[in-house]
PyMOL commands that place a pseudoatom at each C-alpha (Angstrom):
pseudoatom trace, name=CA, resn=MET, resi=1, chain=A, elem=C, hetatm=0, pos=[268.233, 139.682, 204.896]
pseudoatom trace, name=CA, resn=LYS, resi=2, chain=A, elem=C, hetatm=0, pos=[265.060, 139.977, 206.305]
pseudoatom trace, name=CA, resn=GLU, resi=3, chain=A, elem=C, hetatm=0, pos=[264.424, 138.175, 210.261]
pseudoatom trace, name=CA, resn=VAL, resi=4, chain=A, elem=C, hetatm=0, pos=[261.329, 137.682, 211.403]
pseudoatom trace, name=CA, resn=ILE, resi=5, chain=A, elem=C, hetatm=0, pos=[260.030, 137.626, 215.495]
pseudoatom trace, name=CA, resn=LEU, resi=6, chain=A, elem=C, hetatm=0, pos=[256.854, 135.439, 216.163]
pseudoatom trace, name=CA, resn=ALA, resi=7, chain=A, elem=C, hetatm=0, pos=[254.949, 137.401, 218.775]
pseudoatom trace, name=CA, resn=GLY, resi=8, chain=A, elem=C, hetatm=0, pos=[251.508, 135.296, 217.950]
pseudoatom trace, name=CA, resn=GLY, resi=9, chain=A, elem=C, hetatm=0, pos=[249.334, 132.808, 220.272]
pseudoatom trace, name=CA, resn=THR, resi=10, chain=A, elem=C, hetatm=0, pos=[247.198, 132.978, 223.135]
pseudoatom trace, name=CA, resn=GLY, resi=11, chain=A, elem=C, hetatm=0, pos=[249.453, 133.031, 225.934]
pseudoatom trace, name=CA, resn=SER, resi=12, chain=A, elem=C, hetatm=0, pos=[246.919, 131.044, 227.598]
pseudoatom trace, name=CA, resn=ARG, resi=13, chain=A, elem=C, hetatm=0, pos=[249.431, 129.685, 229.992]
pseudoatom trace, name=CA, resn=LEU, resi=14, chain=A, elem=C, hetatm=0, pos=[250.163, 133.235, 231.576]
pseudoatom trace, name=CA, resn=TYR, resi=15, chain=A, elem=C, hetatm=0, pos=[246.276, 133.937, 232.094]
pseudoatom trace, name=CA, resn=PRO, resi=16, chain=A, elem=C, hetatm=0, pos=[245.215, 136.009, 233.566]
pseudoatom trace, name=CA, resn=LEU, resi=17, chain=A, elem=C, hetatm=0, pos=[248.395, 138.286, 233.028]
pseudoatom trace, name=CA, resn=THR, resi=18, chain=A, elem=C, hetatm=0, pos=[247.460, 138.158, 228.976]
pseudoatom trace, name=CA, resn=LYS, resi=19, chain=A, elem=C, hetatm=0, pos=[243.948, 138.911, 229.114]
pseudoatom trace, name=CA, resn=VAL, resi=20, chain=A, elem=C, hetatm=0, pos=[244.266, 142.080, 227.782]
pseudoatom trace, name=CA, resn=THR, resi=21, chain=A, elem=C, hetatm=0, pos=[248.474, 142.204, 226.802]
pseudoatom trace, name=CA, resn=ASN, resi=22, chain=A, elem=C, hetatm=0, pos=[249.910, 139.912, 224.611]
pseudoatom trace, name=CA, resn=LYS, resi=23, chain=A, elem=C, hetatm=0, pos=[253.000, 137.772, 226.190]
pseudoatom trace, name=CA, resn=HIS, resi=24, chain=A, elem=C, hetatm=0, pos=[256.038, 139.372, 224.253]
pseudoatom trace, name=CA, resn=LEU, resi=25, chain=A, elem=C, hetatm=0, pos=[254.617, 142.503, 225.656]
pseudoatom trace, name=CA, resn=LEU, resi=26, chain=A, elem=C, hetatm=0, pos=[254.895, 141.543, 229.680]
pseudoatom trace, name=CA, resn=PRO, resi=27, chain=A, elem=C, hetatm=0, pos=[257.799, 143.005, 231.368]
pseudoatom trace, name=CA, resn=VAL, resi=28, chain=A, elem=C, hetatm=0, pos=[260.935, 140.410, 231.872]
pseudoatom trace, name=CA, resn=TYR, resi=29, chain=A, elem=C, hetatm=0, pos=[263.187, 142.372, 234.099]
pseudoatom trace, name=CA, resn=ASP, resi=30, chain=A, elem=C, hetatm=0, pos=[263.348, 145.821, 232.647]
pseudoatom trace, name=CA, resn=LYS, resi=31, chain=A, elem=C, hetatm=0, pos=[261.745, 145.939, 229.332]
pseudoatom trace, name=CA, resn=PRO, resi=32, chain=A, elem=C, hetatm=0, pos=[259.281, 144.082, 227.328]
pseudoatom trace, name=CA, resn=MET, resi=33, chain=A, elem=C, hetatm=0, pos=[259.877, 140.789, 226.458]
pseudoatom trace, name=CA, resn=ILE, resi=34, chain=A, elem=C, hetatm=0, pos=[260.159, 141.254, 222.750]
pseudoatom trace, name=CA, resn=TYR, resi=35, chain=A, elem=C, hetatm=0, pos=[262.758, 143.338, 222.802]
pseudoatom trace, name=CA, resn=TYR, resi=36, chain=A, elem=C, hetatm=0, pos=[265.301, 140.820, 223.537]
pseudoatom trace, name=CA, resn=PRO, resi=37, chain=A, elem=C, hetatm=0, pos=[265.390, 138.743, 220.459]
pseudoatom trace, name=CA, resn=MET, resi=38, chain=A, elem=C, hetatm=0, pos=[264.859, 142.316, 218.359]
pseudoatom trace, name=CA, resn=GLU, resi=39, chain=A, elem=C, hetatm=0, pos=[267.950, 143.059, 220.117]
pseudoatom trace, name=CA, resn=THR, resi=40, chain=A, elem=C, hetatm=0, pos=[269.890, 140.357, 219.602]
pseudoatom trace, name=CA, resn=LEU, resi=41, chain=A, elem=C, hetatm=0, pos=[268.842, 140.381, 215.623]
pseudoatom trace, name=CA, resn=ILE, resi=42, chain=A, elem=C, hetatm=0, pos=[270.080, 144.386, 215.918]
pseudoatom trace, name=CA, resn=ASN, resi=43, chain=A, elem=C, hetatm=0, pos=[273.317, 143.629, 217.493]
pseudoatom trace, name=CA, resn=ALA, resi=44, chain=A, elem=C, hetatm=0, pos=[274.136, 140.712, 214.847]
pseudoatom trace, name=CA, resn=GLY, resi=45, chain=A, elem=C, hetatm=0, pos=[273.502, 143.392, 211.942]
pseudoatom trace, name=CA, resn=ILE, resi=46, chain=A, elem=C, hetatm=0, pos=[270.192, 142.935, 210.773]
pseudoatom trace, name=CA, resn=LYS, resi=47, chain=A, elem=C, hetatm=0, pos=[268.463, 145.944, 209.506]
pseudoatom trace, name=CA, resn=GLU, resi=48, chain=A, elem=C, hetatm=0, pos=[265.059, 144.543, 208.272]
pseudoatom trace, name=CA, resn=ILE, resi=49, chain=A, elem=C, hetatm=0, pos=[262.681, 142.799, 210.730]
pseudoatom trace, name=CA, resn=MET, resi=50, chain=A, elem=C, hetatm=0, pos=[258.997, 141.428, 210.583]
pseudoatom trace, name=CA, resn=ILE, resi=51, chain=A, elem=C, hetatm=0, pos=[256.903, 141.418, 213.361]
pseudoatom trace, name=CA, resn=VAL, resi=52, chain=A, elem=C, hetatm=0, pos=[254.166, 138.431, 213.226]
pseudoatom trace, name=CA, resn=SER, resi=53, chain=A, elem=C, hetatm=0, pos=[251.292, 138.668, 215.777]
pseudoatom trace, name=CA, resn=GLY, resi=54, chain=A, elem=C, hetatm=0, pos=[247.544, 138.277, 216.025]
pseudoatom trace, name=CA, resn=ARG, resi=55, chain=A, elem=C, hetatm=0, pos=[245.306, 140.530, 214.608]
pseudoatom trace, name=CA, resn=GLY, resi=56, chain=A, elem=C, hetatm=0, pos=[243.942, 141.374, 218.806]
pseudoatom trace, name=CA, resn=HIS, resi=57, chain=A, elem=C, hetatm=0, pos=[247.560, 142.909, 219.631]
pseudoatom trace, name=CA, resn=ALA, resi=58, chain=A, elem=C, hetatm=0, pos=[249.083, 143.844, 215.930]
pseudoatom trace, name=CA, resn=GLY, resi=59, chain=A, elem=C, hetatm=0, pos=[248.480, 147.796, 217.444]
pseudoatom trace, name=CA, resn=HIS, resi=60, chain=A, elem=C, hetatm=0, pos=[250.119, 147.258, 220.565]
pseudoatom trace, name=CA, resn=PHE, resi=61, chain=A, elem=C, hetatm=0, pos=[253.310, 146.160, 218.753]
pseudoatom trace, name=CA, resn=LEU, resi=62, chain=A, elem=C, hetatm=0, pos=[253.193, 149.043, 216.102]
pseudoatom trace, name=CA, resn=GLU, resi=63, chain=A, elem=C, hetatm=0, pos=[252.731, 151.498, 218.748]
pseudoatom trace, name=CA, resn=LEU, resi=64, chain=A, elem=C, hetatm=0, pos=[255.759, 150.122, 221.390]
pseudoatom trace, name=CA, resn=LEU, resi=65, chain=A, elem=C, hetatm=0, pos=[257.905, 149.510, 218.264]
pseudoatom trace, name=CA, resn=GLY, resi=66, chain=A, elem=C, hetatm=0, pos=[256.654, 151.775, 215.733]
pseudoatom trace, name=CA, resn=SER, resi=67, chain=A, elem=C, hetatm=0, pos=[258.631, 151.876, 212.123]
pseudoatom trace, name=CA, resn=GLY, resi=68, chain=A, elem=C, hetatm=0, pos=[261.738, 151.104, 213.598]
pseudoatom trace, name=CA, resn=VAL, resi=69, chain=A, elem=C, hetatm=0, pos=[263.220, 154.426, 212.851]
pseudoatom trace, name=CA, resn=GLU, resi=70, chain=A, elem=C, hetatm=0, pos=[264.284, 154.695, 216.726]
pseudoatom trace, name=CA, resn=HIS, resi=71, chain=A, elem=C, hetatm=0, pos=[266.452, 151.256, 216.697]
pseudoatom trace, name=CA, resn=GLU, resi=72, chain=A, elem=C, hetatm=0, pos=[268.012, 152.048, 213.501]
pseudoatom trace, name=CA, resn=VAL, resi=73, chain=A, elem=C, hetatm=0, pos=[266.128, 148.980, 211.748]
pseudoatom trace, name=CA, resn=HIS, resi=74, chain=A, elem=C, hetatm=0, pos=[262.720, 149.003, 209.951]
pseudoatom trace, name=CA, resn=PHE, resi=75, chain=A, elem=C, hetatm=0, pos=[259.880, 147.192, 211.192]
pseudoatom trace, name=CA, resn=THR, resi=76, chain=A, elem=C, hetatm=0, pos=[257.196, 145.480, 209.050]
pseudoatom trace, name=CA, resn=TYR, resi=77, chain=A, elem=C, hetatm=0, pos=[254.318, 144.016, 210.722]
pseudoatom trace, name=CA, resn=GLU, resi=78, chain=A, elem=C, hetatm=0, pos=[252.113, 141.056, 209.626]
pseudoatom trace, name=CA, resn=ILE, resi=79, chain=A, elem=C, hetatm=0, pos=[249.111, 139.641, 211.070]
pseudoatom trace, name=CA, resn=GLN, resi=80, chain=A, elem=C, hetatm=0, pos=[247.992, 135.958, 211.305]
pseudoatom trace, name=CA, resn=GLU, resi=81, chain=A, elem=C, hetatm=0, pos=[244.324, 135.795, 211.222]
pseudoatom trace, name=CA, resn=LYS, resi=82, chain=A, elem=C, hetatm=0, pos=[244.156, 132.949, 213.052]
pseudoatom trace, name=CA, resn=ALA, resi=83, chain=A, elem=C, hetatm=0, pos=[246.115, 130.118, 215.006]
pseudoatom trace, name=CA, resn=GLY, resi=84, chain=A, elem=C, hetatm=0, pos=[247.915, 128.132, 211.967]
pseudoatom trace, name=CA, resn=GLY, resi=85, chain=A, elem=C, hetatm=0, pos=[251.042, 127.630, 213.817]
pseudoatom trace, name=CA, resn=ILE, resi=86, chain=A, elem=C, hetatm=0, pos=[254.474, 128.404, 213.396]
pseudoatom trace, name=CA, resn=ALA, resi=87, chain=A, elem=C, hetatm=0, pos=[254.536, 127.118, 209.709]
pseudoatom trace, name=CA, resn=GLN, resi=88, chain=A, elem=C, hetatm=0, pos=[252.211, 129.142, 208.796]
pseudoatom trace, name=CA, resn=ALA, resi=89, chain=A, elem=C, hetatm=0, pos=[252.990, 132.019, 210.521]
pseudoatom trace, name=CA, resn=LEU, resi=90, chain=A, elem=C, hetatm=0, pos=[256.445, 131.948, 208.864]
pseudoatom trace, name=CA, resn=SER, resi=91, chain=A, elem=C, hetatm=0, pos=[254.814, 131.576, 205.565]
pseudoatom trace, name=CA, resn=LEU, resi=92, chain=A, elem=C, hetatm=0, pos=[253.559, 135.522, 206.441]
pseudoatom trace, name=CA, resn=ALA, resi=93, chain=A, elem=C, hetatm=0, pos=[256.900, 136.121, 205.425]
pseudoatom trace, name=CA, resn=GLU, resi=94, chain=A, elem=C, hetatm=0, pos=[257.371, 135.196, 202.207]
pseudoatom trace, name=CA, resn=ASP, resi=95, chain=A, elem=C, hetatm=0, pos=[258.342, 137.666, 199.333]
for i in range(1, 95): cmd.bond("trace and resi %d" % i, "trace and resi %d" % (i + 1))
show_as sticks, trace
zoom trace
């Protein structure tokens, strides 16, 4: 089963913190926010996780998470080229 983490959006309400960093990469307590849903999925036994983000920060996710080997999962990445909402972002996960 493949699960999807939506990590797009501009983070405008968190500006200026999000001027150069995606909101999902900002620290919450002791780790980047994206680790919380990621760990929930991993603890549920999910082995394939797709991260959907905007083009501007896609490389940051890849740099942080890599292929997933470190977490014993497989990460794939999709880029949402322009703001199209949640449904459009989820459509990127279609096989």
